[in-house]
MOPAC internal coordinates of N, CA, C and O (Angstrom, degrees):
PM7 1SCF
backbone

  N    0.0000 0     0.00 0     0.00 0    0    0    0
  C    1.4533 1     0.00 0     0.00 0    1    0    0
  C    1.5345 1   109.82 1     0.00 0    2    1    0
  O    1.2310 1   120.80 1   -43.20 1    3    2    1
  N    1.3077 1   116.07 1   136.80 1    3    2    1
  C    1.4475 1   122.19 1  -177.52 1    5    3    2
  C    1.5214 1   110.69 1   -80.37 1    6    5    3
  O    1.2310 1   120.52 1   -44.74 1    7    6    5
  N    1.3281 1   116.62 1   135.26 1    7    6    5
  C    1.4572 1   121.47 1   179.27 1    9    7    6
  C    1.5292 1   109.75 1   -78.09 1   10    9    7
  O    1.2310 1   120.10 1   -43.37 1   11   10    9
  N    1.3246 1   117.42 1   136.63 1   11   10    9
  C    1.4620 1   123.09 1   177.43 1   13   11   10
  C    1.5255 1   108.92 1  -114.74 1   14   13   11
  O    1.2310 1   120.73 1   -38.61 1   15   14   13
  N    1.2992 1   116.20 1   141.39 1   15   14   13
  C    1.4516 1   123.23 1   178.43 1   17   15   14
  C    1.5266 1   108.90 1  -109.04 1   18   17   15
  O    1.2310 1   120.99 1   -32.77 1   19   18   17
  N    1.3258 1   115.71 1   147.23 1   19   18   17
  C    1.4755 1   120.41 1   173.51 1   21   19   18
  C    1.5165 1   107.29 1   -85.32 1   22   21   19
  O    1.2310 1   120.39 1   -49.70 1   23   22   21
  N    1.3105 1   116.86 1   130.30 1   23   22   21
  C    1.4599 1   121.50 1   179.68 1   25   23   22
  C    1.5246 1   108.07 1  -101.34 1   26   25   23
  O    1.2310 1   120.75 1   -60.30 1   27   26   25
  N    1.3355 1   116.17 1   119.70 1   27   26   25
  C    1.4601 1   122.55 1  -178.03 1   29   27   26
  C    1.5264 1   109.36 1  -119.23 1   30   29   27
  O    1.2310 1   120.51 1   -30.14 1   31   30   29
  N    1.3087 1   116.63 1   149.86 1   31   30   29
  C    1.4623 1   121.55 1   179.86 1   33   31   30
  C    1.5215 1   110.40 1  -111.07 1   34   33   31
  O    1.2310 1   120.75 1   -43.84 1   35   34   33
  N    1.3256 1   116.17 1   136.16 1   35   34   33
  C    1.4661 1   121.03 1   174.94 1   37   35   34
  C    1.5331 1   108.74 1   -81.76 1   38   37   35
  O    1.2310 1   120.55 1   -10.56 1   39   38   37
  N    1.3154 1   116.55 1   169.44 1   39   38   37
  C    1.4683 1   120.30 1   177.82 1   41   39   38
  C    1.5282 1   110.92 1   -62.32 1   42   41   39
  O    1.2310 1   120.87 1   140.43 1   43   42   41
  N    1.3222 1   115.94 1   -39.57 1   43   42   41
  C    1.4594 1   120.03 1   178.54 1   45   43   42
  C    1.5203 1   111.81 1   -61.72 1   46   45   43
  O    1.2310 1   120.61 1   140.50 1   47   46   45
  N    1.3311 1   116.44 1   -39.50 1   47   46   45
  C    1.4549 1   120.33 1   178.66 1   49   47   46
  C    1.5293 1   110.28 1   -66.14 1   50   49   47
  O    1.2310 1   120.26 1   137.01 1   51   50   49
  N    1.3241 1   117.11 1   -42.99 1   51   50   49
  C    1.4667 1   120.84 1   177.58 1   53   51   50
  C    1.5329 1   110.92 1   -59.03 1   54   53   51
  O    1.2310 1   120.77 1   139.67 1   55   54   53
  N    1.3223 1   116.14 1   -40.33 1   55   54   53
  C    1.4666 1   120.83 1   178.22 1   57   55   54
  C    1.5376 1   110.34 1   -64.19 1   58   57   55
  O    1.2310 1   120.49 1   137.08 1   59   58   57
  N    1.3319 1   116.66 1   -42.92 1   59   58   57
  C    1.4683 1   120.63 1   177.87 1   61   59   58
  C    1.5282 1   111.30 1   -61.73 1   62   61   59
  O    1.2310 1   120.23 1   139.83 1   63   62   61
  N    1.3330 1   117.16 1   -40.17 1   63   62   61
  C    1.4656 1   120.97 1  -179.48 1   65   63   62
  C    1.5312 1   110.80 1   -65.27 1   66   65   63
  O    1.2310 1   120.22 1   142.56 1   67   66   65
  N    1.3209 1   117.19 1   -37.44 1   67   66   65
  C    1.4685 1   119.56 1   176.77 1   69   67   66
  C    1.5320 1   110.39 1   -61.89 1   70   69   67
  O    1.2310 1   120.14 1   139.97 1   71   70   69
  N    1.3164 1   117.34 1   -40.03 1   71   70   69
  C    1.4680 1   120.96 1   177.53 1   73   71   70
  C    1.5243 1   110.70 1   -67.31 1   74   73   71
  O    1.2310 1   120.54 1   139.47 1   75   74   73
  N    1.3158 1   116.57 1   -40.53 1   75   74   73
  C    1.4678 1   121.14 1  -179.23 1   77   75   74
  C    1.5201 1   110.26 1   -62.96 1   78   77   75
  O    1.2310 1   120.67 1   140.41 1   79   78   77
  N    1.3166 1   116.33 1   -39.59 1   79   78   77
  C    1.4538 1   120.73 1  -179.02 1   81   79   78
  C    1.5315 1   110.71 1   -54.24 1   82   81   79
  O    1.2310 1   120.45 1   143.65 1   83   82   81
  N    1.3329 1   116.75 1   -36.35 1   83   82   81
  C    1.4637 1   121.28 1   179.28 1   85   83   82
  C    1.5303 1   111.43 1   -81.66 1   86   85   83
  O    1.2310 1   120.82 1   140.21 1   87   86   85
  N    1.3129 1   116.04 1   -39.79 1   87   86   85
  C    1.4625 1   122.27 1  -171.50 1   89   87   86
  C    1.5319 1   113.60 1   -82.65 1   90   89   87
  O    1.2310 1   120.37 1   138.22 1   91   90   89
  N    1.3198 1   116.89 1   -41.78 1   91   90   89
  C    1.4703 1   121.74 1  -176.26 1   93   91   90
  C    1.5215 1   109.40 1  -147.46 1   94   93   91
  O    1.2310 1   119.97 1  -102.61 1   95   94   93
  N    1.3445 1   117.67 1    77.39 1   95   94   93
  C    1.4671 1   120.90 1  -173.63 1   97   95   94
  C    1.5270 1   114.58 1   -58.05 1   98   97   95
  O    1.2310 1   119.35 1   150.83 1   99   98   97
  N    1.3280 1   118.84 1   -29.17 1   99   98   97
  C    1.4677 1   119.81 1  -178.91 1  101   99   98
  C    1.5348 1   112.08 1   -69.05 1  102  101   99
  O    1.2310 1   120.19 1   163.47 1  103  102  101
  N    1.3364 1   117.23 1   -16.53 1  103  102  101
  C    1.4639 1   120.66 1   179.31 1  105  103  102
  C    1.5276 1   111.96 1   -68.15 1  106  105  103
  O    1.2310 1   119.77 1   161.31 1  107  106  105
  N    1.3228 1   118.05 1   -18.69 1  107  106  105
  C    1.4647 1   119.69 1   179.95 1  109  107  106
  C    1.5236 1   111.02 1   -63.05 1  110  109  107
  O    1.2310 1   120.00 1   140.33 1  111  110  109
  N    1.3272 1   117.60 1   -39.67 1  111  110  109
  C    1.4700 1   120.67 1   177.17 1  113  111  110
  C    1.5316 1   110.13 1   -67.21 1  114  113  111
  O    1.2310 1   120.22 1   140.89 1  115  114  113
  N    1.3193 1   117.19 1   -39.11 1  115  114  113
  C    1.4647 1   121.46 1   177.27 1  117  115  114
  C    1.5287 1   109.58 1   -62.29 1  118  117  115
  O    1.2310 1   120.26 1   140.75 1  119  118  117
  N    1.3286 1   117.10 1   -39.25 1  119  118  117
  C    1.4667 1   120.86 1   178.11 1  121  119  118
  C    1.5252 1   111.89 1   -65.03 1  122  121  119
  O    1.2310 1   120.21 1   141.46 1  123  122  121
  N    1.3149 1   117.20 1   -38.54 1  123  122  121
  C    1.4758 1   119.81 1   177.22 1  125  123  122
  C    1.5300 1   110.37 1   -61.19 1  126  125  123
  O    1.2310 1   121.00 1   135.08 1  127  126  125
  N    1.3253 1   115.70 1   -44.92 1  127  126  125
  C    1.4658 1   120.20 1   178.93 1  129  127  126
  C    1.5279 1   110.83 1   -64.45 1  130  129  127
  O    1.2310 1   120.33 1   140.16 1  131  130  129
  N    1.3267 1   116.98 1   -39.84 1  131  130  129
  C    1.4602 1   120.99 1   178.80 1  133  131  130
  C    1.5257 1   110.74 1   -63.89 1  134  133  131
  O    1.2310 1   120.28 1   140.05 1  135  134  133
  N    1.3386 1   117.07 1   -39.95 1  135  134  133
  C    1.4663 1   121.02 1   177.62 1  137  135  134
  C    1.5128 1   111.46 1   -61.62 1  138  137  135
  O    1.2310 1   120.21 1   138.47 1  139  138  137
  N    1.3301 1   117.20 1   -41.53 1  139  138  137
  C    1.4664 1   121.08 1   177.99 1  141  139  138
  C    1.5254 1   110.62 1   -64.76 1  142  141  139
  O    1.2310 1   120.43 1   139.39 1  143  142  141
  N    1.3234 1   116.79 1   -40.61 1  143  142  141
  C    1.4610 1   121.17 1   178.66 1  145  143  142
  C    1.5201 1   111.08 1   -63.63 1  146  145  143
  O    1.2310 1   120.46 1   135.38 1  147  146  145
  N    1.3360 1   116.73 1   -44.62 1  147  146  145
  C    1.4663 1   120.48 1  -178.98 1  149  147  146
  C    1.5239 1   111.82 1   -68.83 1  150  149  147
  O    1.2310 1   119.81 1   150.54 1  151  150  149
  N    1.3163 1   117.98 1   -29.46 1  151  150  149
  C    1.4640 1   120.88 1   176.78 1  153  151  150
  C    1.5255 1   110.95 1   -65.69 1  154  153  151
  O    1.2310 1   120.24 1   151.81 1  155  154  153
  N    1.3163 1   117.15 1   -28.19 1  155  154  153
  C    1.4628 1   121.66 1  -179.44 1  157  155  154
  C    1.5223 1   113.00 1   -92.55 1  158  157  155
  O    1.2310 1   119.91 1   138.98 1  159  158  157
  N    1.3515 1   117.78 1   -41.02 1  159  158  157
  C    1.4617 1   120.58 1  -169.62 1  161  159  158
  C    1.5342 1   111.72 1  -150.52 1  162  161  159
  O    1.2310 1   119.45 1  -109.25 1  163  162  161
  N    1.3451 1   118.65 1    70.75 1  163  162  161
  C    1.4621 1   119.60 1  -177.06 1  165  163  162
  C    1.5301 1   113.84 1   -69.15 1  166  165  163
  O    1.2310 1   120.08 1   160.60 1  167  166  165
  N    1.3200 1   117.46 1   -19.40 1  167  166  165
  C    1.4658 1   120.70 1   178.83 1  169  167  166
  C    1.5274 1   112.05 1   -92.07 1  170  169  167
  O    1.2310 1   120.13 1   178.86 1  171  170  169
  N    1.3289 1   117.35 1    -1.14 1  171  170  169
  C    1.4685 1   124.31 1   179.39 1  173  171  170
  C    1.5261 1   111.90 1    58.09 1  174  173  171
  O    1.2310 1   120.20 1  -137.03 1  175  174  173
  N    1.3113 1   117.23 1    42.97 1  175  174  173
  C    1.4632 1   121.92 1   179.33 1  177  175  174
  C    1.5220 1   111.58 1   -67.14 1  178  177  175
  O    1.2310 1   120.35 1   153.47 1  179  178  177
  N    1.3382 1   116.93 1   -26.53 1  179  178  177
  C    1.4613 1   121.22 1   179.67 1  181  179  178
  C    1.5275 1   112.54 1   -88.95 1  182  181  179
  O    1.2310 1   120.00 1   172.34 1  183  182  181
  N    1.3323 1   117.61 1    -7.66 1  183  182  181
  C    1.4558 1   121.67 1   177.45 1  185  183  182
  C    1.5190 1   114.85 1    68.98 1  186  185  183
  O    1.2310 1   119.84 1  -151.33 1  187  186  185
  N    1.3248 1   117.91 1    28.67 1  187  186  185
  C    1.4678 1   121.63 1  -177.49 1  189  187  186
  C    1.5230 1   113.27 1   -87.80 1  190  189  187
  O    1.2310 1   118.97 1   168.39 1  191  190  189
  N    1.3220 1   119.57 1   -11.61 1  191  190  189
  C    1.4603 1   121.51 1  -174.70 1  193  191  190
  C    1.5214 1   110.09 1  -137.09 1  194  193  191
  O    1.2310 1   121.12 1   -13.12 1  195  194  193
  N    1.3175 1   115.47 1   166.88 1  195  194  193
  C    1.4639 1   121.67 1   177.09 1  197  195  194
  C    1.5272 1   108.04 1   -93.52 1  198  197  195
  O    1.2310 1   121.29 1   -96.09 1  199  198  197
  N    1.3401 1   115.13 1    83.91 1  199  198  197
  C    1.4608 1   122.12 1  -177.96 1  201  199  198
  C    1.5213 1   108.14 1  -115.64 1  202  201  199
  O    1.2310 1   121.07 1   -43.73 1  203  202  201
  N    1.3284 1   115.56 1   136.27 1  203  202  201
  C    1.4589 1   121.12 1   176.71 1  205  203  202
  C    1.5122 1   109.53 1  -132.01 1  206  205  203
  O    1.2310 1   121.11 1   -34.10 1  207  206  205
  N    1.3347 1   115.47 1   145.90 1  207  206  205
  C    1.4604 1   120.33 1   171.02 1  209  207  206
  C    1.5187 1   105.98 1   -89.01 1  210  209  207
  O    1.2310 1   120.33 1   -55.31 1  211  210  209
  N    1.3150 1   116.97 1   124.69 1  211  210  209
  C    1.4541 1   121.47 1  -176.33 1  213  211  210
  C    1.5212 1   110.63 1   -80.71 1  214  213  211
  O    1.2310 1   120.92 1   -37.82 1  215  214  213
  N    1.2980 1   115.85 1   142.18 1  215  214  213
  C    1.4655 1   123.00 1  -177.78 1  217  215  214
  C    1.5298 1   109.24 1   -84.34 1  218  217  215
  O    1.2310 1   120.51 1   -38.89 1  219  218  217
  N    1.3191 1   116.63 1   141.11 1  219  218  217
  C    1.4627 1   123.54 1   176.31 1  221  219  218
  C    1.5259 1   113.67 1    59.35 1  222  221  219
  O    1.2310 1   120.19 1  -145.82 1  223  222  221
  N    1.3283 1   117.24 1    34.18 1  223  222  221
  C    1.4605 1   121.74 1   175.86 1  225  223  222
  C    1.5230 1   107.39 1  -116.26 1  226  225  223
  O    1.2310 1   120.97 1   -52.79 1  227  226  225
  N    1.3275 1   115.75 1   127.21 1  227  226  225
  C    1.4677 1   121.02 1  -178.70 1  229  227  226
  C    1.5173 1   111.10 1   -76.51 1  230  229  227
  O    1.2310 1   121.30 1   -24.43 1  231  230  229
  N    1.3277 1   115.11 1   155.57 1  231  230  229
  C    1.4553 1   120.17 1   172.51 1  233  231  230
  C    1.5223 1   108.23 1   -61.04 1  234  233  231
  O    1.2310 1   120.59 1   -42.87 1  235  234  233
  N    1.3002 1   116.47 1   137.13 1  235  234  233
  C    1.4562 1   121.06 1  -176.33 1  237  235  234
  C    1.5154 1   112.24 1   102.41 1  238  237  235
  O    1.2310 1   120.56 1   165.40 1  239  238  237
  N    1.3367 1   116.53 1   -14.60 1  239  238  237
  C    1.4622 1   121.21 1   179.46 1  241  239  238
  C    1.5220 1   111.96 1  -109.05 1  242  241  239
  O    1.2310 1   120.02 1  -177.47 1  243  242  241
  N    1.3089 1   117.57 1     2.53 1  243  242  241
  C    1.4588 1   120.90 1  -178.87 1  245  243  242
  C    1.5121 1   111.36 1    90.55 1  246  245  243
  O    1.2310 1   120.50 1  -104.96 1  247  246  245
  N    1.3181 1   116.64 1    75.04 1  247  246  245
  C    1.4574 1   121.72 1  -176.94 1  249  247  246
  C    1.5235 1   113.41 1   -70.75 1  250  249  247
  O    1.2310 1   120.38 1   158.75 1  251  250  249
  N    1.3114 1   116.88 1   -21.25 1  251  250  249
  C    1.4628 1   120.82 1  -178.95 1  253  251  250
  C    1.5240 1   109.50 1  -114.51 1  254  253  251
  O    1.2310 1   121.24 1   -29.10 1  255  254  253
  N    1.3264 1   115.23 1   150.90 1  255  254  253
  C    1.4556 1   121.63 1   179.53 1  257  255  254
  C    1.5205 1   109.25 1  -128.52 1  258  257  255
  O    1.2310 1   120.80 1   -51.56 1  259  258  257
  N    1.3234 1   116.08 1   128.44 1  259  258  257
  C    1.4590 1   122.72 1   174.25 1  261  259  258
  C    1.5152 1   107.50 1  -109.88 1  262  261  259
  O    1.2310 1   120.79 1   -58.69 1  263  262  261
  N    1.3167 1   116.09 1   121.31 1  263  262  261
  C    1.4621 1   120.96 1  -179.66 1  265  263  262
  C    1.5279 1   109.37 1   -87.50 1  266  265  263
  O    1.2310 1   121.05 1   -54.14 1  267  266  265
  N    1.3356 1   115.60 1   125.86 1  267  266  265
  C    1.4656 1   122.73 1   178.69 1  269  267  266
  C    1.5245 1   107.52 1  -126.76 1  270  269  267
  O    1.2310 1   120.20 1   -99.00 1  271  270  269
  N    1.3149 1   117.23 1    81.00 1  271  270  269
  C    1.4612 1   121.30 1  -175.64 1  273  271  270
  C    1.5127 1   109.55 1    66.46 1  274  273  271
  O    1.2310 1   120.55 1    56.12 1  275  274  273
  N    1.3325 1   116.55 1  -123.88 1  275  274  273
  C    1.4672 1   121.45 1   178.74 1  277  275  274
  C    1.5212 1   112.30 1   -87.95 1  278  277  275
  O    1.2310 1   120.01 1  -174.81 1  279  278  277
  N    1.3128 1   117.59 1     5.19 1  279  278  277
  C    1.4608 1   122.83 1  -178.42 1  281  279  278
  C    1.5199 1   110.08 1  -107.96 1  282  281  279
  O    1.2310 1   120.89 1   -27.24 1  283  282  281
  N    1.3487 1   115.90 1   152.76 1  283  282  281
  C    1.4597 1   122.09 1   178.06 1  285  283  282
  C    1.5162 1   109.61 1  -127.63 1  286  285  283
  O    1.2310 1   121.05 1   -52.74 1  287  286  285
  N    1.3229 1   115.60 1   127.26 1  287  286  285
  C    1.4617 1   122.49 1   176.94 1  289  287  286
  C    1.5252 1   106.47 1  -105.38 1  290  289  287
  O    1.2310 1   120.15 1   -57.68 1  291  290  289
  N    1.3249 1   117.32 1   122.32 1  291  290  289
  C    1.4702 1   121.30 1   179.22 1  293  291  290
  C    1.5143 1   109.04 1  -108.21 1  294  293  291
  O    1.2310 1   121.50 1   -42.54 1  295  294  293
  N    1.3362 1   114.74 1   137.46 1  295  294  293
  C    1.4640 1   120.08 1  -175.77 1  297  295  294
  C    1.5172 1   110.59 1  -152.45 1  298  297  295
  O    1.2310 1   121.34 1   -14.36 1  299  298  297
  N    1.3331 1   115.05 1   165.64 1  299  298  297
  C    1.4630 1   123.91 1   174.00 1  301  299  298
  C    1.5131 1   108.64 1  -121.43 1  302  301  299
  O    1.2310 1   120.83 1   -26.33 1  303  302  301
  N    1.3178 1   116.01 1   153.67 1  303  302  301
  C    1.4632 1   121.69 1   172.78 1  305  303  302
  C    1.5188 1   106.34 1  -113.68 1  306  305  303
  O    1.2310 1   120.92 1   -56.91 1  307  306  305
  N    1.3259 1   115.85 1   123.09 1  307  306  305
  C    1.4603 1   122.00 1  -179.03 1  309  307  306
  C    1.5169 1   108.11 1  -129.62 1  310  309  307
  O    1.2310 1   120.68 1   -80.56 1  311  310  309
  N    1.3284 1   116.30 1    99.44 1  311  310  309
  C    1.4575 1   120.81 1  -177.41 1  313  311  310
  C    1.5100 1   110.49 1    65.56 1  314  313  311
  O    1.2310 1   120.48 1    62.76 1  315  314  313
  N    1.3331 1   116.69 1  -117.24 1  315  314  313
  C    1.4726 1   120.38 1   179.25 1  317  315  314
  C    1.5257 1   111.89 1  -103.77 1  318  317  315
  O    1.2310 1   120.60 1  -159.93 1  319  318  317
  N    1.3437 1   116.45 1    20.07 1  319  318  317
  C    1.4573 1   121.21 1   179.22 1  321  319  318
  C    1.5228 1   111.38 1  -120.22 1  322  321  319
  O    1.2310 1   121.40 1   -39.39 1  323  322  321
  N    1.3135 1   114.92 1   140.61 1  323  322  321
  C    1.4584 1   122.48 1   172.80 1  325  323  322
  C    1.5192 1   105.68 1  -110.34 1  326  325  323
  O    1.2310 1   120.36 1   -61.07 1  327  326  325
  N    1.3313 1   116.92 1   118.93 1  327  326  325
  C    1.4608 1   121.44 1  -178.06 1  329  327  326
  C    1.5256 1   108.34 1  -105.78 1  330  329  327
  O    1.2310 1   120.76 1   -63.42 1  331  330  329
  N    1.3251 1   116.16 1   116.58 1  331  330  329
  C    1.4627 1   122.49 1  -179.96 1  333  331  330
  C    1.5260 1   108.54 1   -82.53 1  334  333  331
  O    1.2310 1   120.47 1   -52.92 1  335  334  333
  N    1.3367 1   116.72 1   127.08 1  335  334  333
  C    1.4659 1   120.66 1  -176.50 1  337  335  334
  C    1.5099 1   114.28 1  -105.08 1  338  337  335
  O    1.2310 1   119.77 1   138.52 1  339  338  337
  N    1.3285 1   118.05 1   -41.48 1  339  338  337
  C    1.4615 1   119.24 1  -178.24 1  341  339  338
  C    1.5142 1   110.78 1  -155.43 1  342  341  339
  O    1.2310 1   121.59 1   -24.87 1  343  342  341
  N    1.3265 1   114.56 1   155.13 1  343  342  341
  C    1.4677 1   122.84 1   175.52 1  345  343  342
  C    1.5120 1   105.44 1  -139.97 1  346  345  343
  O    1.2310 1   121.03 1   -73.84 1  347  346  345
  N    1.3293 1   115.63 1   106.16 1  347  346  345
  C    1.4608 1   120.24 1  -174.40 1  349  347  346
  C    1.5218 1   111.07 1  -138.73 1  350  349  347
  O    1.2310 1   120.78 1   -19.40 1  351  350  349
  N    1.3286 1   116.12 1   160.60 1  351  350  349
  C    1.4622 1   118.55 1   172.91 1  353  351  350
  C    1.5290 1   109.39 1   -62.88 1  354  353  351
  O    1.2310 1   120.67 1   -26.26 1  355  354  353
  N    1.2956 1   116.32 1   153.74 1  355  354  353
  C    1.4631 1   121.69 1  -177.80 1  357  355  354
  C    1.5263 1   111.55 1   -51.79 1  358  357  355
  O    1.2310 1   120.04 1   138.23 1  359  358  357
  N    1.3100 1   117.53 1   -41.77 1  359  358  357
  C    1.4614 1   122.00 1  -176.01 1  361  359  358
  C    1.5355 1   112.57 1   -62.90 1  362  361  359
  O    1.2310 1   119.84 1   156.29 1  363  362  361
  N    1.3285 1   117.91 1   -23.71 1  363  362  361
  C    1.4654 1   122.25 1  -178.07 1  365  363  362
  C    1.5251 1   113.12 1  -107.46 1  366  365  363
  O    1.2310 1   119.89 1   168.84 1  367  366  365
  N    1.3097 1   117.81 1   -11.16 1  367  366  365
  C    1.4596 1   122.00 1  -167.70 1  369  367  366
  C    1.5205 1   114.87 1   -67.24 1  370  369  367
  O    1.2310 1   119.56 1   144.55 1  371  370  369
  N    1.3066 1   118.45 1   -35.45 1  371  370  369
  C    1.4666 1   120.55 1  -171.94 1  373  371  370
  C    1.5110 1   113.68 1   -99.61 1  374  373  371
  O    1.2310 1   120.58 1  -173.68 1  375  374  373
  N    1.3176 1   116.49 1     6.32 1  375  374  373
  C    1.4725 1   120.14 1   175.94 1  377  375  374
  C    1.5067 1   109.65 1   -80.10 1  378  377  375
  O    1.2310 1   120.14 1   -34.33 1  379  378  377
  N    1.3305 1   117.35 1   145.67 1  379  378  377
  C    1.4733 1   119.81 1   178.88 1  381  379  378
  C    1.5106 1   113.37 1   -68.65 1  382  381  379
  O    1.2310 1   120.10 1   180.00 1  383  382  381

């Protein structure tokens, strides 16, 4: 049986999505697909996505990065939950 993860959004992620809705409305469909992918395989064990574990990033700050074109989705995996922290353009994604 395949393990499923619950995908949860932080307040910061919700704020980013509101901005995306205005800036790049087609990204909402990409986000839905990304959520489904992360619910199945947040560690990218099947190699279906461009996911990296970020070095020197604490839990709670988005230890993992999913590349979606020019956008970066940062998230943490905590037990059976995937917590989405931010969704930003590449140019803004790695700034503190």
